[in-house]
KOLKOL-181684 format. One record per residue (C-alpha): y, x, z. Coordinates in steps of 0.25 Angstrom, whole numbers, padded with zeros to 4 digits, always signed. Last residue first. Example, Ala and Ser with C-alpha at 12.3 -4.5 7.8 and 13.67 -1.06 7.14 Angstrom:
<pts>
-0004+0055+0029-0018+0049+0031
</pts>
This chain:
<pts>
-0264-0144-0253-0278-0151-0254-0283-0140-0263-0283-0129-0253-0273-0117-0256-0278-0103-0256-0274-0091-0248-0279-0098-0235-0294-0099-0240-0300-0087-0233-0294-0090-0220-0300-0104-0220-0291-0116-0221-0289-0128-0212-0289-0142-0217-0279-0151-0209-0284-0166-0209-0271-0175-0210-0270-0186-0199-0265-0200-0201-0251-0205-0196-0249-0212-0210-0235-0205-0212-0239-0192-0205-0252-0192-0213-0245-0194-0226-0235-0182-0222-0247-0173-0220-0254-0178-0232-0242-0174-0241-0241-0161-0233-0255-0157-0235-0255-0162-0249-0243-0154-0255-0236-0161-0266-0229-0172-0258-0224-0164-0246-0220-0152-0255-0212-0161-0264-0205-0168-0253-0201-0155-0247-0194-0151-0260-0188-0165-0262-0179-0165-0250-0173-0151-0252-0172-0154-0267-0164-0166-0265-0152-0161-0257-0147-0151-0268-0148-0162-0279-0140-0172-0271-0130-0161-0268-0129-0158-0283-0125-0173-0285-0110-0170-0287-0113-0158-0296-0123-0165-0304-0113-0176-0307-0102-0166-0310-0111-0161-0322-0102-0150-0328-0102-0142-0340-0090-0133-0342-0099-0121-0346-0097-0115-0332-0099-0129-0326-0114-0128-0331-0118-0117-0322-0115-0119-0308-0116-0135-0306-0126-0139-0317-0135-0127-0314-0134-0128-0299-0136-0144-0300-0149-0142-0308-0154-0130-0300-0154-0137-0287-0161-0150-0288-0169-0147-0300-0174-0133-0296-0174-0137-0282-0185-0147-0285-0193-0138-0295-0196-0128-0285-0202-0137-0275-0210-0144-0286-0215-0130-0290-0219-0127-0276-0227-0140-0275-0233-0137-0289-0238-0124-0284-0244-0130-0272-0251-0140-0281-0256-0129-0290-0262-0122-0278-0269-0134-0273-0275-0136-0287-0280-0122-0288-0286-0123-0274-0294-0135-0278-0298-0129-0291-0303-0117-0284-0295-0104-0286-0302-0092-0290-0299-0095-0305-0284-0093-0303-0279-0096-0317-0272-0109-0314-0266-0104-0301-0262-0091-0308-0254-0099-0318-0248-0109-0309-0243-0097-0300-0238-0090-0312-0230-0102-0317-0224-0105-0303-0220-0091-0301-0214-0090-0314-0206-0103-0314-0201-0100-0300-0196-0086-0304-0190-0091-0317-0183-0103-0310-0177-0093-0299-0172-0084-0310-0165-0095-0317-0158-0099-0304-0154-0085-0302-0148-0084-0316-0141-0098-0314-0134-0092-0301-0131-0079-0308-0126-0087-0320-0116-0094-0311-0112-0081-0305-0110-0075-0319-0101-0087-0323-0093-0085-0311-0091-0070-0314-0088-0073-0329-0077-0083-0326-0076-0090-0340-0062-0093-0345-0053-0105-0344-0046-0100-0332-0057-0103-0321-0069-0103-0330-0082-0103-0322-0075-0108-0309-0086-0107-0298-0081-0113-0285-0087-0113-0271-0079-0121-0262-0080-0119-0247-0067-0124-0242-0057-0135-0247-0064-0148-0247-0055-0160-0249-0058-0175-0248-0060-0187-0257-0075-0183-0261-0075-0183-0276-0060-0180-0279-0058-0171-0267-0071-0163-0271-0066-0162-0286-0052-0157-0281-0059-0146-0273-0066-0142-0286-0053-0141-0293-0047-0133-0282-0058-0123-0283-0057-0122-0298-0042-0119-0297-0045-0108-0287-0040-0107-0273-0054-0105-0267-0057-0094-0276-0068-0096-0287-0081-0090-0284-0086-0077-0291-0089-0069-0278-0097-0081-0272-0106-0082-0284-0110-0067-0283-0112-0067-0268-0120-0080-0268-0129-0074-0279-0131-0061-0271-0134-0068-0259-0144-0077-0266-0152-0064-0271-0150-0057-0258-0154-0068-0249-0167-0072-0258-0171-0057-0258-0170-0056-0243-0178-0069-0240-0189-0064-0249-0189-0050-0242-0189-0057-0228-0201-0065-0232-0208-0053-0236-0204-0045-0223-0208-0057-0214-0222-0057-0221-0229-0071-0221-0225-0073-0235-0232-0060-0238-0245-0065-0234-0245-0072-0248-0246-0059-0255-0262-0058-0254-0262-0072-0262-0257-0065-0275-0259-0074-0287-0262-0088-0281-0255-0088-0267-0245-0078-0273-0240-0088-0283-0239-0099-0273-0231-0090-0263-0222-0085-0275-0219-0100-0278-0215-0103-0264-0206-0091-0263-0199-0096-0276-0197-0109-0269-0191-0101-0257-0181-0094-0266-0178-0107-0274-0174-0113-0260-0165-0101-0258-0157-0106-0270-0152-0118-0262-0144-0108-0253-0136-0103-0265-0127-0116-0264-0126-0115-0249-0122-0100-0250-0111-0104-0260-0105-0115-0251-0106-0106-0239-0098-0095-0246-0087-0104-0251-0085-0110-0237-0088-0123-0230-0085-0126-0215-0082-0141-0217-0093-0144-0227-0093-0150-0241-0099-0137-0246-0093-0134-0260-0097-0130-0274-0088-0130-0286-0092-0126-0300-0081-0125-0311-0081-0123-0326-0081-0138-0329-0081-0145-0315-0092-0145-0305-0093-0149-0291-0104-0146-0281-0105-0151-0266-0112-0145-0254-0114-0154-0241-0114-0142-0231-0120-0150-0220-0131-0158-0227-0133-0147-0237-0135-0136-0226-0145-0145-0219-0153-0148-0232-0153-0133-0236-0158-0130-0223-0169-0140-0224-0173-0135-0238-0174-0121-0231-0184-0127-0221-0192-0134-0232-0193-0121-0240-0197-0113-0228-0207-0123-0223-0214-0123-0237-0214-0108-0237-0220-0108-0223-0231-0118-0229-0234-0108-0240-0238-0098-0229-0252-0103-0228-0256-0116-0236-0270-0113-0232-0268-0117-0218-0264-0131-0222-0250-0136-0219-0249-0150-0212-0240-0148-0200-0231-0136-0203-0230-0141-0218-0228-0155-0214-0217-0153-0204-0210-0144-0214-0211-0154-0225-0206-0165-0215-0194-0157-0212-0191-0155-0226-0193-0170-0229-0184-0174-0218-0173-0164-0221-0173-0167-0236-0172-0182-0233-0159-0180-0226-0154-0171-0237-0157-0181-0247-0149-0192-0239-0137-0182-0238-0137-0180-0253-0138-0195-0256-0127-0198-0247-0118-0187-0253-0121-0192-0267-0118-0206-0264-0105-0202-0258-0102-0194-0271-0105-0207-0279-0097-0216-0270-0084-0207-0272-0080-0200-0260-0067-0202-0253-0054-0203-0259-0053-0206-0274-0038-0204-0277-0041-0190-0281-0048-0195-0293-0037-0194-0304-0031-0181-0298-0045-0174-0299-0047-0179-0314-0034-0174-0319-0033-0161-0310-0047-0158-0316-0043-0159-0331-0030-0152-0329-0036-0140-0322-0046-0139-0333-0035-0139-0344-0027-0129-0336-0039-0119-0334-0044-0120-0348-0057-0126-0349-0069-0118-0351-0078-0123-0362-0091-0132-0361-0084-0145-0357-0094-0155-0352-0088-0160-0339-0074-0162-0346-0073-0177-0350-0084-0182-0341-0077-0177-0328-0068-0188-0324-0079-0198-0325-0088-0191-0316-0086-0198-0303-0085-0212-0310-0073-0220-0306-0075-0235-0310
</pts>
């Protein structure tokens, strides 16, 4: 019985760069042996079906969350509801792009390959699609900043209603990710390189057809020696991931500390703020697992000759899960939306409780 990873067990854990001739011989051998497999293997077909199903559930859950936020948000939630709508809307955009672009990842010792299984794909489009997932982290950091300001500097909350402040945030995100995309694009392997051909062979072996355009290839040691610019680009991606993790952890820790130490908050309000902080932290944890793990395994480890082809093949599943789980976490953890959904299912009415002007900056305990 053919196992999709049996041919990679002998070389997927190498730690040193292979000489060019040796690497070519290994890949030509296993590619030639499997070219008779026309059509997708059952494993790859199952992955694709599961990915599409996850995307469909993500569309339903995000639309449901947007409806619940617009219908059942309490007055004291304030502009935080718009952050929730923004995140859900961006998740919807990612889901739609994933459905039409159908991104795929491939790893071989020393080589990373990314491509969109899309008729009009290009290298720039593939790279921009990969970086688009990082925008979710920017939105999540904004969520945490909002929660921190609610407790520590409530007078700054009104900035989130300022178009200039929002424009500054968007500009910072565009500049940061644009610079990262430009740096990565400048070190990609040419389309006629040996590494590109090896990845095209991998695609043919797995899916029984050819895909010529849109390949983003990072060959960490093309001639048996490390390519320093490519290594630096990979480190830049990792560095941005570490920076995001540090910022998220710092904001969450400071917010937790100030909620615990805020004696002016009533026990009910403190409990409500902790619950909101927990919701944002769960929203942050989900993409950290579903996006960071595949990114690290696919972009960093191949530079050391370590590959996990199984993770590369199910990267699409990981990417499709987090836009589905994020809205589900918000609905489950936030009482107004949880009760709102329950009232929709049971056809009962939820009593909306207003909030006085002097109470709008603090969260009611039922949230």
